[in-house]
C-alpha positions as CSV (number, residue, x, y, z in Angstrom):
1,M,80.0,89.8,92.7
2,H,78.5,88.9,96.0
3,K,81.9,89.8,97.6
4,Y,81.4,93.4,96.6
5,F,77.9,93.5,98.0
6,S,79.2,92.1,101.3
7,T,81.7,94.9,101.4
8,V,78.8,97.4,100.8
9,L,77.0,95.8,103.7
10,V,80.1,96.2,105.9
11,I,80.2,99.9,105.1
12,M,76.5,100.3,105.8
13,G,76.9,98.4,109.1
14,M,79.6,100.7,110.2
15,C,77.4,103.7,109.3
16,L,74.6,102.3,111.4
17,K,76.9,102.1,114.4
18,L,77.8,105.8,114.2
19,P,75.1,107.1,116.6
20,N,76.6,105.0,119.3
21,I,80.1,106.3,118.7
22,F,79.5,110.0,118.2
23,K,77.6,111.9,120.9
24,T,77.3,115.3,119.4
25,K,75.2,116.2,116.4
26,K,78.1,118.0,114.7
27,S,80.6,115.1,115.0
28,F,77.8,112.7,113.9
29,G,77.1,114.8,110.9
30,I,80.7,114.9,109.9
31,A,81.0,111.1,110.3
32,V,77.9,110.5,108.2
33,T,79.2,112.8,105.4
34,V,82.5,110.9,105.4
35,C,80.7,107.6,105.3
36,I,78.5,108.7,102.3
37,V,81.6,110.0,100.4
38,C,83.4,106.7,101.0
39,F,80.4,104.7,99.8
40,L,80.1,106.9,96.7
41,V,83.8,106.5,95.9
42,Y,83.6,102.7,96.4
43,F,80.4,102.4,94.3
44,N,81.8,104.6,91.6
45,E,85.0,102.5,91.5
46,Y,83.0,99.3,91.4
47,T,80.8,100.4,88.5
48,Y,83.8,101.8,86.7
49,I,85.5,98.4,86.9
50,H,82.5,96.2,86.5
51,G,80.2,98.1,84.2
52,V,80.5,96.2,81.0
53,S,81.3,98.4,78.0
54,K,81.0,97.8,74.2
55,L,84.8,97.9,74.2
56,E,85.1,94.9,76.5
57,M,82.7,92.9,74.3
58,K,84.5,93.8,71.1
59,P,86.7,91.1,69.4
60,C,90.3,92.3,69.7
61,K,92.3,93.5,66.7
62,L,95.8,93.3,68.2
63,V,98.3,96.0,67.4
64,T,102.0,95.2,67.7
65,L,103.8,98.1,69.5
66,N,107.0,99.6,68.2
67,P,109.6,99.3,71.0
68,W,111.6,102.2,69.4
69,D,108.6,104.6,69.1
70,Q,109.7,108.2,68.6
71,S,107.9,109.4,71.7
72,L,110.1,107.2,73.9
73,K,113.4,108.2,72.3
74,R,114.6,110.5,75.0
75,Y,113.9,107.9,77.7
76,I,115.4,105.0,75.8
77,E,118.6,107.0,75.1
78,E,119.0,108.0,78.7
79,K,122.3,106.5,79.9
80,K,122.7,105.7,83.5
81,P,125.5,103.6,85.0
82,P,124.6,100.2,86.5
83,I,123.9,100.0,90.2
84,I,127.1,98.6,91.7
85,C,126.9,96.6,94.9
86,S,129.9,96.5,97.2
87,N,133.2,95.5,95.7
88,R,134.1,93.5,98.8
89,E,134.6,89.8,98.4
90,Q,132.5,87.3,100.4
91,L,134.8,85.5,102.7
92,M,132.7,82.3,102.9
93,F,130.5,80.4,100.6
94,V,128.3,77.2,100.5
95,D,129.3,74.5,98.1
96,K,127.3,71.2,97.9
97,G,126.2,71.7,101.5
98,F,129.6,72.6,102.9
99,L,130.5,76.0,104.2
100,R,134.0,76.9,103.1
101,F,136.4,79.8,103.3
102,N,137.0,81.9,100.1
103,E,140.7,81.5,100.2
104,T,141.3,84.2,97.5
105,G,139.3,86.7,99.6
106,M,141.1,85.8,102.8
107,K,144.5,86.3,101.2
108,K,143.3,89.6,99.7
109,Y,142.5,90.9,103.2
110,Q,145.5,89.2,104.7
111,I,143.6,86.9,107.1
112,D,145.1,83.6,108.2
113,T,142.4,81.0,108.4
114,R,144.4,79.1,111.0
115,Y,144.0,81.8,113.6
116,V,140.3,82.8,113.3
117,K,137.3,81.7,115.3
118,C,133.9,81.4,113.5
119,F,130.3,80.9,114.8
120,Y,127.0,80.2,113.0
121,S,123.5,80.7,114.3
122,N,120.4,79.2,112.6
123,L,117.6,81.5,111.5
124,K,114.0,80.6,112.4
125,R,110.7,82.1,111.4
126,N,109.1,83.7,114.4
127,G,105.3,83.3,114.2
128,G,104.7,83.9,110.5
129,D,106.0,86.1,107.8
130,K,106.8,89.3,109.8
131,D,109.8,88.3,111.9
132,V,112.7,85.9,112.2
133,I,115.1,85.2,115.1
134,F,118.6,83.7,115.3
135,E,119.3,80.8,117.6
136,D,122.4,80.6,119.9
137,E,125.7,80.7,118.2
138,V,127.7,77.5,117.5
139,K,131.4,77.5,117.1
140,F,132.8,75.7,114.0
141,V,135.9,75.0,112.0
142,A,135.5,75.3,108.2
143,P,134.9,73.4,106.0
144,I,131.8,72.1,107.7
145,S,128.4,70.7,106.7
146,I,126.0,73.2,108.2
147,K,122.7,71.5,109.1
148,S,120.7,74.6,108.6
149,H,118.9,76.2,105.7
150,V,119.5,79.9,106.5
151,F,122.2,81.0,109.0
152,R,124.3,83.9,110.1
153,V,128.1,83.5,110.1
154,R,130.3,85.6,112.3
155,C,134.1,85.4,112.5
156,V,136.8,87.1,114.6
157,D,140.6,87.3,114.2
158,V,143.3,86.3,116.7
159,N,142.7,89.5,118.6
160,D,138.9,88.9,118.8
161,N,138.3,91.7,116.3
162,E,135.2,90.9,114.3
163,F,135.9,90.9,110.5
164,Y,133.0,89.0,109.1
165,D,129.2,88.9,109.7
166,Y,127.1,87.7,106.9
167,L,123.9,85.8,106.1
168,H,124.1,82.5,104.0
169,F,121.7,79.8,102.8
170,N,122.3,76.1,102.3
171,P,120.1,74.6,99.6
172,A,121.3,71.1,100.4
173,W,119.8,71.2,103.9
174,N,116.2,72.1,104.6
175,N,114.2,70.6,107.4
176,D,111.0,72.3,106.2
177,A,111.2,70.8,102.7
178,K,110.1,67.4,101.3
179,M,112.7,64.6,101.2
180,V,113.9,64.1,97.6
181,D,112.7,60.5,97.6
182,D,109.2,61.7,98.5
183,V,108.9,63.8,95.3
184,E,107.5,62.2,92.1
185,D,109.9,61.7,89.2
186,E,109.7,63.9,86.2
187,S,108.9,62.2,82.9
188,E,107.5,63.1,79.5
189,S,104.0,62.8,80.9
190,K,104.8,64.1,84.4
191,L,106.1,67.7,83.8
192,S,107.5,70.4,86.0
193,V,106.8,74.2,85.9
194,I,109.3,77.0,86.4
195,I,108.0,80.6,86.3
196,V,110.5,83.4,86.3
197,G,108.9,86.8,86.7
198,I,110.3,90.3,86.7
199,D,108.2,93.3,87.8
200,S,107.4,96.1,85.4
201,V,108.6,94.7,82.1
202,S,106.5,95.2,79.0
203,R,107.2,93.1,75.9
204,S,108.7,96.2,74.3
205,H,110.9,96.9,77.3
206,A,112.2,93.3,77.2
207,I,113.0,93.7,73.5
208,R,114.9,96.9,74.2
209,N,116.7,95.9,77.4
210,L,117.1,92.1,77.4
211,P,118.3,91.5,73.8
212,K,120.7,88.6,74.7
213,S,118.2,86.8,76.9
214,N,115.4,87.2,74.3
215,K,117.6,85.9,71.6
216,F,118.7,82.9,73.7
217,L,115.1,82.1,74.6
218,R,114.1,82.2,70.9
219,K,117.1,80.4,69.4
220,E,118.0,77.8,72.1
221,F,114.7,77.3,73.9
222,H,112.5,77.9,70.8
223,A,110.3,80.0,73.2
224,Y,107.1,81.5,72.0
225,D,106.8,85.2,72.3
226,F,103.2,86.3,73.0
227,E,102.3,89.7,71.5
228,G,98.7,89.7,72.7
229,Y,99.4,89.0,76.4
230,S,97.7,91.8,78.4
231,K,97.6,92.8,82.1
232,V,94.3,92.4,84.0
233,G,95.0,95.0,86.8
234,E,97.0,98.1,87.5
235,N,99.9,96.8,89.6
236,T,101.6,93.6,90.8
237,G,99.0,92.1,93.2
238,P,96.0,92.1,90.8
239,N,98.1,90.3,88.2
240,I,99.9,87.8,90.5
241,F,96.8,86.7,92.4
242,P,95.3,85.4,89.2
243,L,98.6,83.7,88.2
244,L,98.6,81.7,91.4
245,T,94.9,81.3,92.3
246,G,93.0,81.7,89.0
247,Q,90.9,84.4,90.7
248,S,90.9,88.1,91.1
249,N,92.6,89.5,94.2
250,R,89.3,91.3,94.9
251,N,87.8,87.9,95.8
252,F,90.0,87.9,98.9
253,P,89.3,91.1,100.8
254,F,90.1,89.6,104.2
255,V,93.6,88.7,103.1
256,L,94.1,92.1,101.4
257,H,92.6,94.4,103.9
258,L,91.8,92.7,107.2
259,H,95.2,91.0,107.9
260,K,93.9,87.4,107.5
261,Y,96.7,84.9,106.8
262,A,97.1,83.8,103.2
263,D,97.5,80.1,104.0
264,S,93.9,79.3,103.1
265,L,94.1,80.9,99.6
266,P,93.5,78.5,96.7
267,I,97.1,78.9,95.5
268,I,98.2,76.3,93.0
269,W,100.8,74.9,95.4
270,N,98.0,74.1,97.8
271,E,96.4,71.7,95.3
272,K,96.4,68.2,96.8
273,I,98.5,66.7,93.9
274,V,101.1,69.5,94.2
275,K,101.4,69.2,98.0
276,K,101.9,65.5,97.7
277,H,104.0,64.9,94.6
278,F,105.8,68.2,93.8
279,A,108.7,70.1,95.3
280,T,107.6,73.7,95.6
281,F,109.5,77.0,95.5
282,F,108.6,80.7,96.0
283,A,111.0,83.6,96.1
284,E,110.2,87.2,96.1
285,D,112.3,90.2,97.0
286,G,111.1,93.5,98.4
287,N,109.9,92.7,101.9
288,N,107.6,95.8,102.2
289,I,106.0,95.4,98.8
290,A,105.6,91.6,98.7
291,V,102.3,90.4,97.2
292,F,101.2,88.4,100.2
293,S,103.4,89.7,103.0
294,G,104.0,93.3,102.3
295,T,103.0,96.3,104.4
296,G,99.3,95.9,105.5
297,K,99.2,92.1,104.9
298,S,99.9,89.2,107.3
299,G,101.5,86.8,104.8
300,F,101.7,83.1,105.6
301,K,101.4,81.7,109.1
302,D,103.1,78.5,108.0
303,Q,105.8,78.2,105.5
304,P,103.9,78.0,102.2
305,T,106.4,76.1,100.0
306,D,109.4,73.7,100.4
307,F,111.8,76.5,99.5
308,Y,110.7,79.9,100.7
309,F,112.9,83.0,100.2
310,R,111.2,85.4,102.6
311,P,112.9,84.3,105.9
312,F,116.3,85.0,104.2
313,G,115.0,88.4,103.1
314,L,113.9,89.2,106.6
315,G,117.2,88.0,108.0
316,M,119.1,90.4,105.8
317,D,117.4,93.3,107.7
318,K,118.2,92.0,111.1
319,F,121.8,93.1,111.4
320,E,124.4,95.1,109.6
321,P,126.7,92.8,107.6
322,K,130.5,93.1,107.8
323,I,133.4,92.3,105.5
324,I,136.4,93.8,107.3
325,E,134.3,96.9,107.9
326,N,130.6,97.5,108.5
327,L,128.8,97.7,105.1
328,G,125.3,99.0,106.0
329,K,122.0,97.2,106.0
330,A,120.5,95.8,102.8
331,S,119.5,98.6,100.3
332,Q,116.7,98.7,97.8
333,F,119.0,96.9,95.3
334,C,121.7,95.1,97.1
335,Y,122.6,92.8,99.9
336,V,126.3,93.9,100.2
337,V,128.0,92.2,97.2
338,N,124.8,90.7,95.6
339,N,121.8,92.2,94.0
340,Y,118.4,90.5,94.7
341,L,118.0,88.9,91.3
342,E,121.3,87.3,91.7
343,L,120.4,86.0,95.2
344,E,117.0,84.7,94.0
345,I,118.6,82.9,91.0
346,E,121.2,81.3,93.2
347,Y,118.5,80.2,95.6
348,L,116.5,78.8,92.7
349,K,119.5,77.0,91.3
350,G,120.1,75.3,94.6
351,F,116.5,74.1,94.7
352,L,116.7,72.8,91.1
353,V,119.9,70.9,91.8
354,K,118.5,69.4,94.9
355,Y,115.4,68.1,93.1
356,K,116.9,67.5,89.7
357,N,114.7,65.1,87.7
358,K,111.9,65.5,90.3
359,R,108.6,67.2,89.7
360,K,108.8,70.9,90.7
361,Y,106.6,73.9,90.8
362,A,108.8,77.0,91.1
363,F,107.9,80.7,91.1
364,I,110.5,83.4,91.3
365,W,109.4,87.0,91.4
366,N,111.9,89.9,91.2
367,N,111.1,93.5,92.0
368,Q,114.5,95.0,92.2
369,A,115.5,94.8,88.5
370,S,113.1,97.3,87.0
371,H,110.3,98.2,89.5
372,N,111.1,101.8,90.0
373,T,113.5,102.8,87.2
374,F,113.3,102.7,83.4
375,T,117.0,102.2,82.8
376,T,118.2,99.4,85.2
377,L,116.8,96.3,83.4
378,R,119.4,96.5,80.7
379,H,122.1,95.8,83.3
380,E,120.5,92.5,84.2
381,D,120.6,91.0,80.7
382,N,123.9,89.2,81.2
383,R,122.9,87.8,84.6
384,L,119.6,86.5,83.2
385,L,121.4,85.1,80.1
386,D,123.9,83.2,82.3
387,F,120.9,81.7,84.2
388,L,119.2,80.6,81.0
389,K,122.4,79.0,79.8
390,W,122.8,77.2,83.1
391,L,119.2,75.9,82.7
392,K,119.9,74.7,79.2
393,Y,123.3,73.2,79.6
394,E,122.5,71.5,83.0
395,N,119.5,69.9,81.3
396,Q,117.2,71.4,83.9
397,T,114.3,71.9,81.5
398,K,114.2,68.5,79.8
399,N,110.7,67.8,81.2
400,T,109.8,71.4,82.2
401,I,107.6,74.1,80.9
402,L,109.6,77.3,81.4
403,I,107.6,80.6,81.5
404,M,109.2,84.0,81.5
405,L,106.8,86.8,82.3
406,S,105.9,90.1,83.9
407,D,102.9,91.7,85.4
408,H,102.7,95.0,83.5
409,G,105.0,97.5,81.8
410,Y,106.8,100.5,83.4
411,R,104.2,102.7,85.2
412,A,106.2,105.2,87.4
413,G,106.0,108.4,85.4
414,G,108.1,109.7,82.5
415,P,107.8,107.3,79.6
416,S,104.6,105.7,81.1
417,L,102.8,109.0,80.6
418,T,103.2,109.0,76.8
419,H,100.6,107.3,74.6
420,V,102.8,104.4,73.7
421,G,104.1,104.2,77.3
422,R,100.6,103.7,78.6
423,A,100.0,101.1,75.9
424,E,103.2,99.3,76.8
425,S,102.1,99.3,80.5
426,N,99.1,97.2,79.4
427,K,101.2,94.7,77.4
428,P,103.7,92.8,79.7
429,W,106.3,90.3,78.6
430,L,105.5,86.6,78.2
431,M,107.7,83.9,76.6
432,V,107.0,80.2,77.0
433,H,109.4,77.2,76.3
434,V,107.9,73.8,75.5
435,P,110.3,70.8,75.2
436,D,110.7,69.7,71.6
437,Y,109.6,66.1,72.2
438,L,106.2,67.4,73.3
439,K,105.8,69.2,70.0
440,R,106.6,66.0,68.2
441,K,104.3,63.9,70.4
442,Y,101.4,66.4,70.1
443,S,101.5,67.5,66.5
444,W,99.1,70.4,66.9
445,I,101.1,72.2,69.6
446,H,103.6,74.2,67.5
447,E,101.1,75.6,65.0
448,T,98.6,76.3,67.8
449,M,101.2,78.1,69.9
450,L,102.2,80.2,67.0
451,K,98.6,81.3,66.4
452,N,98.2,82.0,70.1
453,T,101.1,84.4,70.1
454,K,98.9,86.7,68.0
455,R,95.8,86.2,70.1
456,L,94.5,88.0,73.2
457,L,95.3,86.3,76.4
458,S,96.0,87.1,80.1
459,I,97.4,85.8,83.3
460,Y,94.2,83.8,83.9
461,D,95.2,81.6,80.9
462,I,98.7,81.1,82.4
463,Y,97.1,79.9,85.6
464,Q,94.8,77.5,83.7
465,T,97.7,76.1,81.7
466,T,99.9,75.5,84.8
467,F,96.9,74.1,86.6
468,D,96.3,71.6,83.8
469,L,100.1,70.8,83.7
470,V,100.3,69.8,87.4
471,H,97.1,67.7,87.1
472,D,98.5,66.0,84.0
473,V,95.7,67.0,81.7
474,A,97.4,69.9,79.8
475,F,97.3,68.0,76.5
476,T,94.0,66.4,77.0
477,K,91.2,68.5,75.4
478,Q,89.3,70.1,78.3
479,K,86.2,72.2,78.4
480,N,87.2,75.8,79.1
481,T,86.9,76.6,82.8
482,S,84.7,79.5,83.7
483,M,86.0,81.3,86.8
484,I,83.5,84.0,87.7
485,G,81.1,86.0,85.6
486,N,82.2,85.9,82.0
487,I,85.9,85.2,82.5
488,I,87.1,82.1,80.7
489,R,90.5,80.7,81.6
490,R,92.0,79.0,78.5
491,N,94.9,76.5,78.2
492,I,97.4,78.1,75.8
493,F,98.2,74.7,74.3
494,Y,94.8,74.8,72.6
495,E,93.8,77.5,70.1
496,I,92.5,80.7,71.6
497,P,89.6,82.2,69.5
498,R,90.4,85.0,67.1
499,E,87.3,86.8,68.2
500,R,88.2,86.7,71.9
501,T,87.2,89.8,73.9
502,C,88.6,91.6,77.0
503,L,85.5,90.6,78.9
504,D,86.1,86.9,78.7
505,T,89.9,87.3,79.1
506,G,89.4,89.0,82.5
507,I,90.9,92.3,81.3
508,E,89.3,95.3,83.0
509,K,88.1,97.9,80.5
510,R,90.6,100.5,81.6
511,Y,93.3,98.2,80.4
512,C,91.6,96.9,77.3
513,M,93.5,97.6,74.1
514,C,90.9,96.5,71.6
515,D,90.0,99.8,70.0
516,D,90.7,100.2,66.3
517,E,91.8,103.4,64.6
518,M,88.7,105.6,64.5
519,P,87.9,108.4,62.0
520,V,87.6,111.9,63.3
521,S,85.8,114.8,61.7
522,T,88.1,117.4,60.2
523,N,85.6,120.2,60.8
524,N,86.7,121.1,64.2
525,G,89.2,123.5,65.7
526,F,90.9,120.7,67.8
527,I,92.1,118.8,64.7
528,Y,93.2,122.0,63.0
529,S,95.3,122.9,66.1
530,L,97.0,119.5,65.8
531,A,97.7,120.1,62.1
532,K,99.0,123.6,62.7
533,F,101.3,122.1,65.3
534,L,102.7,119.7,62.7
535,V,103.2,122.6,60.2
536,N,105.1,124.5,62.9
537,E,107.3,121.5,63.5
538,I,108.1,121.3,59.7
539,N,109.0,125.0,59.9
540,N,111.3,124.2,62.8
541,I,113.0,121.6,60.7
542,L,113.6,124.3,58.0
543,S,114.6,127.0,60.5
544,K,118.2,127.1,59.4
545,Y,117.1,127.5,55.7
546,Q,114.7,130.4,56.0
547,S,116.6,132.3,53.3
548,E,116.2,129.5,50.9
549,C,112.8,128.0,51.8
550,N,109.4,129.5,52.3
551,I,107.7,129.4,55.8
552,L,104.8,127.0,55.4
553,S,101.3,127.5,56.7
554,L,98.3,125.1,56.9
555,H,96.0,125.1,53.9
556,N,93.5,122.5,54.9
557,V,93.0,119.1,56.6
558,T,91.7,116.3,54.4
559,E,91.5,113.3,56.8
560,A,92.1,112.5,60.5
561,S,91.8,109.4,62.7
562,V,92.8,108.5,66.2
563,T,93.8,105.5,68.2
564,Y,93.4,105.5,72.0
565,S,92.8,103.1,74.8
566,M,91.0,103.3,78.2
567,S,94.5,103.7,79.7
568,D,94.9,107.0,77.9
569,K,92.1,108.3,80.1
570,D,93.3,106.5,83.2
571,T,95.9,109.0,84.1
572,F,94.3,110.5,87.2
573,G,96.7,111.3,89.9
574,R,99.8,110.3,87.9
575,I,100.1,113.4,85.8
576,P,101.8,116.6,87.1
577,N,99.3,119.4,87.5
578,A,96.3,117.1,87.0
579,P,93.5,117.6,89.5
580,K,94.2,115.7,92.7
581,G,92.0,114.4,95.5
582,I,89.2,111.9,96.0
583,L,86.5,114.4,95.2
584,N,88.2,115.5,92.0
585,K,88.5,111.8,91.0
586,L,84.9,111.2,91.8
587,L,83.8,114.2,89.7
588,S,86.1,113.4,86.9
589,N,84.7,109.9,86.5
590,F,81.2,111.3,86.3
591,N,82.3,114.0,83.8
592,T,80.7,113.3,80.4
593,K,83.1,115.6,78.6
594,Q,85.2,113.5,76.3
595,D,88.9,113.4,77.0
596,Q,90.7,113.6,73.6
597,T,94.0,112.1,74.8
598,G,95.3,109.7,72.1
599,R,97.5,109.3,69.0
600,Y,96.2,111.2,65.9
601,F,97.0,110.6,62.3
602,I,96.4,113.6,60.1
603,L,96.5,114.3,56.3
604,F,97.0,118.0,55.5
605,H,98.0,120.3,52.8
606,T,100.3,123.3,53.2
607,N,99.9,126.5,51.2
608,Y,103.1,126.5,49.0
609,G,102.8,123.9,46.3
610,N,99.7,122.5,47.9
611,A,102.0,119.8,49.4
612,L,100.2,116.8,51.0
613,F,101.7,115.4,54.2
614,E,100.7,112.7,56.6
615,G,101.7,113.4,60.2
616,T,101.3,111.8,63.6
617,V,100.7,113.6,66.9
618,D,100.4,112.3,70.5
619,Y,98.0,114.6,72.3
620,A,97.6,114.5,76.1
621,E,95.2,116.6,78.1
622,F,97.9,116.6,80.8
623,G,101.2,115.5,79.3
624,P,104.3,113.8,80.6
625,R,105.9,117.1,81.6
626,G,102.8,118.4,83.3
627,I,101.9,120.7,80.4
628,K,98.2,121.0,79.7
629,D,97.2,120.2,76.1
630,E,100.7,118.8,75.4
631,M,101.4,117.7,71.8
632,T,104.3,115.5,70.6
633,M,105.2,114.9,67.0
634,I,105.9,111.2,66.3
635,E,108.6,111.2,63.6
636,E,108.6,113.7,60.8
637,P,105.5,114.1,58.6
638,F,105.7,112.1,55.4
639,R,105.3,113.8,52.0
640,L,102.7,111.9,50.0
641,D,102.6,113.9,46.7
642,R,105.3,114.4,44.1
643,Y,107.3,117.6,44.5
644,G,109.6,117.5,41.5
645,N,112.1,120.4,41.5
646,Q,110.4,122.5,44.2
647,S,113.3,122.0,46.6
648,Y,116.2,122.5,44.2
649,C,117.7,125.1,46.5
650,V,118.7,122.5,49.3
651,E,121.0,119.6,48.8
652,D,120.0,117.6,51.9
653,S,117.7,114.8,50.8
654,F,116.0,114.8,54.3
655,L,115.0,118.5,53.8
656,K,113.8,118.2,50.2
657,P,110.2,117.0,50.9
658,F,109.6,120.0,53.2
659,C,111.3,122.9,51.4
660,Y,109.5,125.0,48.8
661,C,112.3,127.2,47.4
662,K,111.6,130.9,47.4
663,N,112.9,131.4,43.9
664,F,111.1,128.4,42.5
665,K,109.0,129.1,39.4
666,P,106.4,126.4,38.6
């Protein structure tokens, strides 16, 4: 908390200097006003985040979300073709440290390897994470063992016409990495950790879009699927910082906002035991949005891990690649023939082969697969499945804890603006593989892990588990480690309390999903408007049978309840037509008027036959399409009473519960 007070002091100090900066009363007055507004916004945000609510202290009753919820149907069914990278063939490849020609590709493009000249130039980091340079070119004849980790290859034909210009990496050679013999051997008591993360994947989204990979994880890796795993912050940074440091990203304002290098952060690979005994790996695509090195951040001054993908990512942007013809610089999704998940996986596979049977801490983070779109993840299922099969059949996880996870669900409009979409955003994907021999050796693990899949946990717990793993105490009963305030990081190999709260899990109240279904008074116009909407929807279902069936109207409402989360209210600035601007946000947070956005369950009678229905409505003050007071029916209302022969005039069994025949005589 003291870090926030220090920030307040910085703001106050800047305000005190204003008289020396502004000479006129008018400019000084404007500056003071701006300063006060900034302070109020900051203070309001701080109290909104850190003001403890009853919700945060409430033991969580977890609700399993339906991946096929009716409100998501139109988004799920949207069919978009996969993003195809170039259909050109790479003309060279690295195999076991040797750079070789792709003979098939050379024949395809009618190039005779006997009459070509090729050159390579090593890539070097240039003063940190923001730039790289290429050294002087060296002529070579393939195949050749390239003593470089990342390098550019350029080839010309017999007429000196350039036909190839491409960036490659060689996992077998890395001057900046530990020697294999200097890394500790894996064993049943000396485990490795591999974490594979994909941005913006909720548990439900993974079930919908990665069915093959999910099945393989369950059947072949016996992976545990955590239904209670929740995000602790809005986007990637607030969730990845705790994964790697065990602390909130707000604890490091100088790295986040004042361009301080990230080298000094207490990242797990900086632990003494990891630096000395482990081979380490970090790969992240998306140069501009990278957690530590993206726009506005300085990244790492020195290379942070033995294998580090960022120099390769920067090198891709340095020149326009060429395979026979210029192919344009790297796009959001592709580097010529490869997408970024494919490149990161190949880079990781090279690392795992180099250090096979050695202790490793590896973290791969992919943004490309699903960061900005709701439909692209499904096209990565086969690629991820192939990688999982490789891990399994190459015996790469014999002494390894494999963790598949995400930071949050989809949050870029559309489906994320529905009630279930907002809930999904708070419930990311997490699956964990534990080698079978460990479950035999420690008899409690399997049952405990099964229990924990139904308990509330967060990324802080994954940090604590990996921290204990690298320190060889993961299966030794430890006292829970308190991080700051009331956050308790828990090792997931030991039982997580059933009564756990968002507060001690580190989940901010705006993302807390611990509210139960709450009763709502039926004596108000709002509930009646929802019930009338449901009756109108029933009439729409019967619209083609108006000559046979009566038009229904609402008789009364007998019962109503609602489920909602803080995220239902946390839609400011994301909804079309919602009030925009800092001042509106400030005023909206101080507004005491209750926002009724949520999912409502209503029991109501209609006039004909006194029929009793149960219906569900998603209500949004500002809906996904920007409509104020938007209502969405979730599946058709369910008829609860017997209706006998009232609907004899229609044959369709689906219509019978809704129809009251005009000629029916009780």
